DRENVO-974577 format. One record per residue (C-alpha): residue number from 1; residue in one letter; x, y, z. Coordinates in Angstrom, 3 decimals. Example, Ala and Ser with C-alpha at 12.3 -4.5 7.8 and 13.67 -1.06 7.14 Angstrom:
REM residues 2
R  seq  type         u         v         w
R    1     A    12.300    -4.500     7.800
R    2     S    13.670    -1.060     7.140
//
This chain:
REM residues 368
R  seq  type         u         v         w
R    1     M    21.743   -24.518   -24.908
R    2     S    23.033   -23.987   -21.384
R    3     A    21.124   -21.938   -18.820
R    4     R    23.918   -19.337   -18.904
R    5     E    23.516   -18.851   -22.663
R    6     G    19.799   -18.308   -22.282
R    7     L    20.032   -15.510   -19.709
R    8     G    18.292   -12.274   -20.553
R    9     R    15.441   -13.865   -22.492
R   10     V    12.487   -13.037   -20.270
R   11     R     8.844   -12.457   -21.091
R   12     Y     8.722    -8.673   -21.265
R   13     A    10.696    -6.873   -23.956
R   14     G    13.301    -4.657   -22.334
R   15     S    12.900    -6.020   -18.799
R   16     N    16.299    -7.670   -18.949
R   17     T    19.202    -7.318   -21.332
R   18     A    20.971    -9.103   -24.169
R   19     R    20.893   -12.871   -24.433
R   20     G    23.648   -14.419   -22.332
R   21     K    23.828   -11.425   -19.971
R   22     S    22.438   -11.466   -16.451
R   23     Y    20.585    -8.448   -15.086
R   24     H    23.085    -8.092   -12.221
R   25     S    26.180    -9.834   -10.894
R   26     F    27.638   -10.575    -7.461
R   27     D    31.021   -11.396    -5.979
R   28     G    32.086   -14.707    -7.509
R   29     Y    29.798   -14.576   -10.572
R   30     D    31.900   -14.998   -13.706
R   31     G    29.490   -13.868   -16.446
R   32     P    28.650   -10.475   -18.006
R   33     S    25.864    -8.386   -16.470
R   34     H    23.761    -5.360   -17.327
R   35     R    23.789    -3.464   -14.009
R   36     G    26.991    -4.674   -12.380
R   37     S    27.407    -6.104    -8.900
R   38     V    24.636    -5.968    -6.300
R   39     Q    27.245    -5.768    -3.531
R   40     P    26.904    -1.970    -2.926
R   41     R    23.148    -2.358    -2.527
R   42     V    23.615    -5.376    -0.266
R   43     E    25.888    -3.309     1.977
R   44     L    23.323    -0.487     2.013
R   45     I    20.638    -2.932     3.138
R   46     L    22.858    -4.611     5.731
R   47     G    23.795    -1.214     7.138
R   48     A    20.114    -0.530     7.806
R   49     M    19.194    -4.063     8.899
R   50     G    22.168    -5.387    10.851
R   51     K    23.052    -9.069    11.002
R   52     P    20.385   -11.212     9.300
R   53     L    21.239   -14.396    11.232
R   54     R    18.479   -17.006    10.924
R   55     R    16.051   -14.424     9.540
R   56     H    13.828   -15.502     6.666
R   57     G    13.966   -13.377     3.535
R   58     L    12.188   -13.164     0.179
R   59     D    13.539   -11.547    -2.996
R   60     L    10.855   -10.681    -5.559
R   61     G    12.398   -10.554    -9.021
R   62     C    15.636   -12.195    -7.879
R   63     S    17.195   -12.741   -11.366
R   64     I    20.333   -14.869   -10.802
R   65     G    19.936   -14.604    -7.024
R   66     G    22.608   -12.066    -6.113
R   67     F    20.777   -10.625    -3.100
R   68     C    19.688   -14.059    -1.856
R   69     L    23.204   -15.491    -2.078
R   70     C    24.859   -12.473    -0.423
R   71     L    22.372   -12.350     2.459
R   72     A    22.447   -16.127     2.898
R   73     H    26.240   -15.866     3.169
R   74     R    25.597   -13.524     6.143
R   75     G    23.255   -16.002     7.827
R   76     A    19.805   -15.383     6.337
R   77     I    17.510   -18.122     4.997
R   78     M    16.467   -16.869     1.576
R   79     T    13.833   -17.547    -1.085
R   80     G    13.996   -16.003    -4.549
R   81     I    11.246   -15.729    -7.173
R   82     D    11.659   -14.761   -10.806
R   83     Y     9.911   -15.485   -14.117
R   84     D    13.187   -16.072   -16.047
R   85     H    13.775   -19.834   -15.849
R   86     Q    17.366   -19.506   -17.117
R   87     A    18.191   -17.030   -14.334
R   88     I    16.591   -19.332   -11.755
R   89     A    18.706   -22.235   -13.048
R   90     V    21.893   -20.180   -12.599
R   91     A    20.846   -19.040    -9.106
R   92     T    20.088   -22.621    -8.048
R   93     E    23.438   -23.823    -9.395
R   94     Y    25.351   -21.225    -7.377
R   95     A    23.368   -21.908    -4.190
R   96     D    24.053   -25.631    -4.488
R   97     N    27.759   -25.173    -5.194
R   98     L    28.176   -22.712    -2.305
R   99     E    25.937   -24.797     0.008
R  100     L    23.910   -21.758     1.023
R  101     P    20.364   -21.881     2.510
R  102     C    18.569   -20.536    -0.579
R  103     E    15.731   -21.859    -2.669
R  104     F    14.580   -20.413    -5.959
R  105     H    11.244   -20.676    -7.775
R  106     C    10.408   -19.852   -11.379
R  107     L     7.050   -18.099   -11.053
R  108     D     5.261   -15.151   -12.562
R  109     I     5.074   -12.587    -9.748
R  110     T     1.348   -12.004    -9.283
R  111     L    -0.684   -10.635    -6.389
R  112     D    -1.713   -14.155    -5.328
R  113     V     1.905   -15.336    -5.425
R  114     I     2.955   -12.399    -3.230
R  115     R     0.137   -13.035    -0.732
R  116     K     1.370   -16.599    -0.228
R  117     A     5.105   -15.958    -0.461
R  118     V     5.326   -13.177     2.161
R  119     V     3.791   -15.296     4.924
R  120     G     6.422   -15.925     7.598
R  121     Q     9.068   -13.674     6.022
R  122     D    11.107   -11.285     8.177
R  123     I    12.598    -9.452     5.182
R  124     V    11.204    -8.770     1.717
R  125     I    13.414    -7.325    -1.025
R  126     W    11.610    -5.824    -4.001
R  127     L    14.092    -3.798    -6.001
R  128     S    13.432    -2.366    -9.465
R  129     Q    10.771    -4.941   -10.419
R  130     W     7.665    -3.117    -9.084
R  131     M     7.382    -0.982   -12.226
R  132     W     7.181    -4.167   -14.324
R  133     F     4.560    -5.553   -11.969
R  134     V     2.452    -2.397   -12.452
R  135     K     3.026    -2.476   -16.210
R  136     Q     1.750    -6.057   -16.458
R  137     H    -0.922    -6.219   -13.749
R  138     G    -2.025    -2.580   -13.339
R  139     L    -1.620     0.009   -10.594
R  140     E    -4.412    -1.373    -8.397
R  141     D    -2.670    -4.750    -8.051
R  142     G     0.642    -2.959    -7.529
R  143     L    -0.787    -0.972    -4.620
R  144     D    -2.533    -4.042    -3.199
R  145     A     0.756    -5.965    -3.320
R  146     L     2.458    -3.328    -1.155
R  147     F    -0.563    -3.365     1.165
R  148     E    -0.323    -7.171     1.502
R  149     I     3.334    -6.901     2.514
R  150     G     2.575    -4.010     4.870
R  151     K    -0.125    -5.980     6.716
R  152     R     2.558    -8.209     8.211
R  153     P     5.420    -7.559    10.660
R  154     T     7.897    -7.524     7.778
R  155     T    10.720    -5.183     6.778
R  156     L    10.532    -4.264     3.099
R  157     F    13.526    -2.965     1.145
R  158     F    12.021    -1.362    -1.934
R  159     S    13.002     0.600    -5.020
R  160     T    11.526     1.329    -8.410
R  161     S    12.070     3.505   -11.443
R  162     F    10.496     6.952   -11.658
R  163     G    10.363     7.242   -15.405
R  164     D    13.679     5.849   -16.628
R  165     G    14.066     2.472   -18.291
R  166     Q    11.741     0.428   -20.477
R  167     A     8.869     0.383   -17.962
R  168     G     9.045     4.103   -17.262
R  169     D     5.903     4.661   -19.335
R  170     A     3.891     2.744   -16.713
R  171     M     5.148     5.099   -13.993
R  172     R     4.432     8.186   -16.108
R  173     L     0.995     6.873   -17.063
R  174     H     0.004     6.548   -13.396
R  175     G     1.794     9.685   -12.223
R  176     I     4.214     7.801    -9.963
R  177     T     6.894    10.253    -8.866
R  178     E     9.372     9.780    -6.025
R  179     E     7.211    11.986    -3.796
R  180     R     4.065     9.989    -4.534
R  181     M     5.947     6.718    -4.044
R  182     Q     6.955     7.803    -0.546
R  183     T     3.312     8.653     0.196
R  184     I     2.176     5.225    -1.041
R  185     L     4.770     3.457     1.105
R  186     S     3.801     5.558     4.133
R  187     D     0.201     4.448     3.664
R  188     C     1.302     0.817     4.037
R  189     F     4.068     1.059     6.672
R  190     E     4.566     2.909     9.955
R  191     H     8.202     3.845     9.258
R  192     V     9.647     4.657     5.832
R  193     R    13.245     5.823     5.392
R  194     R    15.125     6.642     2.214
R  195     L    18.469     4.865     2.436
R  196     G    20.044     6.272    -0.715
R  197     T    21.243     4.760    -3.979
R  198     A    24.210     2.693    -5.108
R  199     D    26.325     2.539    -8.260
R  200     N    24.405     1.811   -11.456
R  201     W    21.002     2.282    -9.800
R  202     K    21.576     5.979    -9.080
R  203     Y    18.053     6.975   -10.189
R  204     R    16.388     4.309    -8.026
R  205     P    16.601     5.080    -4.298
R  206     I    16.120     2.249    -1.803
R  207     Y    13.564     2.647     0.977
R  208     R    13.433     0.693     4.213
R  209     C     9.809     0.197     5.252
R  210     R     9.056    -1.243     8.688
R  211     G     6.053    -1.859    10.905
R  212     S     2.617    -2.829     9.655
R  213     R     0.360     0.161     9.045
R  214     R    -2.612    -0.284    11.347
R  215     W    -5.930     1.199    10.377
R  216     E    -9.032     1.776    12.450
R  217     Y   -12.684     1.662    11.579
R  218     V   -15.209     1.245    14.366
R  219     G   -18.362    -0.650    13.535
R  220     Q   -21.662     0.089    15.192
R  221     G   -24.138    -2.579    16.236
R  222     N   -24.042    -5.358    13.672
R  223     N   -21.809    -3.474    11.184
R  224     E   -18.719    -5.311     9.972
R  225     I   -15.986    -3.250     8.326
R  226     R   -12.871    -4.685     6.658
R  227     R   -10.086    -3.245     4.569
R  228     R    -9.882    -5.341     1.399
R  229     G    -6.928    -3.699    -0.308
R  230     Y    -4.746    -0.624    -0.456
R  231     D    -7.661     1.615    -1.347
R  232     R   -10.861    -0.368    -0.628
R  233     I   -13.179    -0.816     2.345
R  234     E   -16.001    -3.339     2.561
R  235     K   -18.801    -2.553     5.006
R  236     R   -21.647    -4.926     5.870
R  237     Q   -24.748    -3.522     7.572
R  238     P   -28.552    -3.719     7.364
R  239     A   -29.898    -3.283     3.834
R  240     E   -31.700    -0.013     4.705
R  241     N   -28.413     1.518     5.896
R  242     V   -26.598     0.275     2.787
R  243     E   -29.217     2.054     0.689
R  244     R   -28.734     5.319     2.591
R  245     E   -24.937     5.145     2.489
R  246     A   -24.813     4.257    -1.203
R  247     R   -27.257     7.053    -2.101
R  248     A   -25.202     9.645    -0.218
R  249     L   -21.803     8.525    -1.514
R  250     G   -23.182     8.387    -5.045
R  251     I   -24.038    12.111    -4.817
R  252     L   -20.996    13.415    -2.950
R  253     C   -17.824    14.169    -4.888
R  254     S   -14.975    15.413    -2.728
R  255     P   -11.684    14.098    -1.336
R  256     H   -13.263    14.482     2.120
R  257     F   -15.667    11.559     1.575
R  258     P   -15.268     7.910     0.542
R  259     R   -16.028     7.198    -3.101
R  260     L   -18.697     4.579    -3.775
R  261     L   -17.391     1.509    -5.620
R  262     S   -20.353    -0.849    -5.386
R  263     A   -23.415    -1.645    -3.273
R  264     H   -25.728    -4.622    -3.156
R  265     G   -27.756    -6.360    -0.473
R  266     T   -26.092    -5.799     2.879
R  267     M   -22.671    -4.773     1.558
R  268     V   -21.274    -1.472     0.354
R  269     E   -17.727    -1.116    -1.019
R  270     M   -15.994     2.266    -0.894
R  271     T   -12.554     3.828    -1.048
R  272     Y   -10.326     3.960     2.027
R  273     C   -10.116     7.404     3.692
R  274     G    -7.462     6.811     6.347
R  275     N    -6.977     6.238    10.056
R  276     R    -8.970     7.812    12.858
R  277     L    -8.225    11.516    13.247
R  278     R    -6.356    12.398    16.440
R  279     A    -4.770    15.488    17.970
R  280     A    -1.330    14.402    16.715
R  281     T    -2.583    14.096    13.125
R  282     M    -4.813    17.196    13.074
R  283     P    -3.950    19.237     9.947
R  284     Q    -3.108    22.896    10.506
R  285     D    -5.796    23.939     8.024
R  286     W    -8.512    21.950     9.793
R  287     R   -10.914    24.933     9.849
R  288     Q   -10.730    25.339     6.074
R  289     Q   -11.244    21.596     5.591
R  290     A   -14.211    21.632     7.973
R  291     E   -15.858    24.350     5.882
R  292     E   -15.174    22.373     2.695
R  293     I   -16.923    19.341     4.221
R  294     L   -19.950    21.395     5.253
R  295     H   -20.119    23.149     1.877
R  296     A   -20.066    19.804     0.024
R  297     L   -22.884    18.453     2.208
R  298     R   -24.996    21.570     1.593
R  299     A   -24.310    21.482    -2.155
R  300     A   -25.534    17.869    -2.269
R  301     G   -28.624    18.686    -0.180
R  302     L   -27.580    16.143     2.465
R  303     E   -27.408    15.920     6.226
R  304     H   -24.946    13.474     7.767
R  305     R   -26.716    13.421    11.188
R  306     D   -24.069    11.349    12.928
R  307     I   -20.875    13.422    12.879
R  308     Q   -18.795    12.434    15.886
R  309     P   -15.061    11.894    16.561
R  310     R   -14.965     8.258    15.519
R  311     N   -16.369     9.145    12.081
R  312     L   -13.562    11.592    11.307
R  313     L   -10.519    10.178     9.503
R  314     V    -7.294    11.549     8.081
R  315     R    -5.178    10.414     5.153
R  316     Q    -2.202    12.308     3.751
R  317     G    -3.314    15.463     5.574
R  318     V    -6.908    15.332     4.266
R  319     I    -9.743    15.051     6.797
R  320     G   -12.376    12.520     5.784
R  321     L   -15.927    12.042     6.995
R  322     C   -17.331     8.488     6.914
R  323     D   -20.377     6.455     7.996
R  324     F   -23.340     7.815     6.036
R  325     S   -25.648     5.053     7.310
R  326     W   -28.124     7.574     8.760
R  327     S   -27.682    10.360     6.234
R  328     G   -30.484    11.716     4.093
R  329     P   -31.893    14.770     2.342
R  330     V   -32.322    18.007     4.243
R  331     G   -35.815    18.209     5.752
R  332     E   -36.430    14.434     5.871
R  333     D   -38.748    13.217     8.637
R  334     L   -36.428    12.009    11.393
R  335     A   -39.056    10.204    13.459
R  336     K   -37.561     6.785    12.634
R  337     M   -33.996     7.742    13.505
R  338     P   -32.455     6.096    16.601
R  339     G   -32.971     8.234    19.684
R  340     G   -29.336     7.974    20.831
R  341     L   -27.843     8.840    17.449
R  342     N   -24.950    11.267    17.966
R  343     R   -26.239    12.035    21.464
R  344     L   -23.003    13.554    22.798
R  345     H   -22.424    15.913    19.890
R  346     R   -25.882    17.313    19.207
R  347     P   -26.542    21.015    19.755
R  348     P   -27.950    21.847    23.241
R  349     E   -31.412    22.513    21.853
R  350     G   -31.494    19.107    20.145
R  351     G   -32.186    18.356    16.506
R  352     V   -29.657    17.940    13.712
R  353     D   -26.877    20.450    13.051
R  354     D   -23.911    19.030    11.107
R  355     R   -21.931    22.252    11.619
R  356     Y   -22.267    22.108    15.384
R  357     S   -21.506    18.371    15.482
R  358     L   -18.450    18.719    13.232
R  359     Y   -16.831    21.524    15.213
R  360     T   -17.688    19.883    18.540
R  361     S   -16.067    16.665    17.332
R  362     L   -12.939    18.452    16.067
R  363     T   -12.618    20.269    19.400
R  364     A   -12.990    16.972    21.283
R  365     L   -10.134    15.580    19.165
R  366     G    -7.809    18.428    20.088
R  367     A    -8.396    21.065    17.396
R  368     K    -7.597    24.514    18.764
//
């Protein structure tokens, strides 16, 4: 059996098409295809990217290599990955015959493969395959994969289904709509622009995502804080502080606070609540959100005791309060608390007043 005859027989039922058919075609390909030529989408990408001369590119889910071959023809140095070994054989044959700078690898696209493959790439193309990735590996790995790409100075051209096709059930299961997809991409990249659609992919818009999304967490003393994935933060600190933070986060239940994932020894893992709040990112309803934060603290019987500007975050318009290392129940003896704790944002008469500290901090950040 030739590689051409075996096309379409991939691991996941419905993720390609009939045996002998490729998923897509390109100018010069002489076989039948399911979605037609990639050329309109190539032109859409080139219009947003410009000349790709000597730029390194990666195509995740490359099938028979249409995007790689077209971009390599324009001067890019391309790598394609796909789990269909027949499609990879066809792509390699065309690259060799056309003498284009492309290499193709038959690999299952996993989070570890993406982490390694994106290193050193100027361009990453991930069109239509993300829904299959989520279907096989779960939403958490799907989000982490986008985060891994977004950590690097890479331009991502991305599209996925929003409920159509064989993997649409994975998108519906996780509530992935076009609006939520844009929010997810904006969490990973500084600039996200919807380029439009092309031909047979009319329900799958392409996004250009540029600029690594920086995030800020400021450690205190011997704290060490790292972002471990799209939605996870790992914080190392003295065991006593871990105990306090874990106890508080285990009680609190609100979008304004991190959610506790695990805690042991000197490490606490929690959900990511965003970048540092600034005047430019201050939500218009900041007063209402401030009252929601204070109400949640009172309902839990907790005092934060260290509310200050650097502990206020924002994500998708929601103000978050972090760093519960010195929190505790209302009325706790504070004799052992550090003397300089929250010194600049305490009420004039001294003591602990989360309301005063919160509003003072918001005002210092530009709330009016």
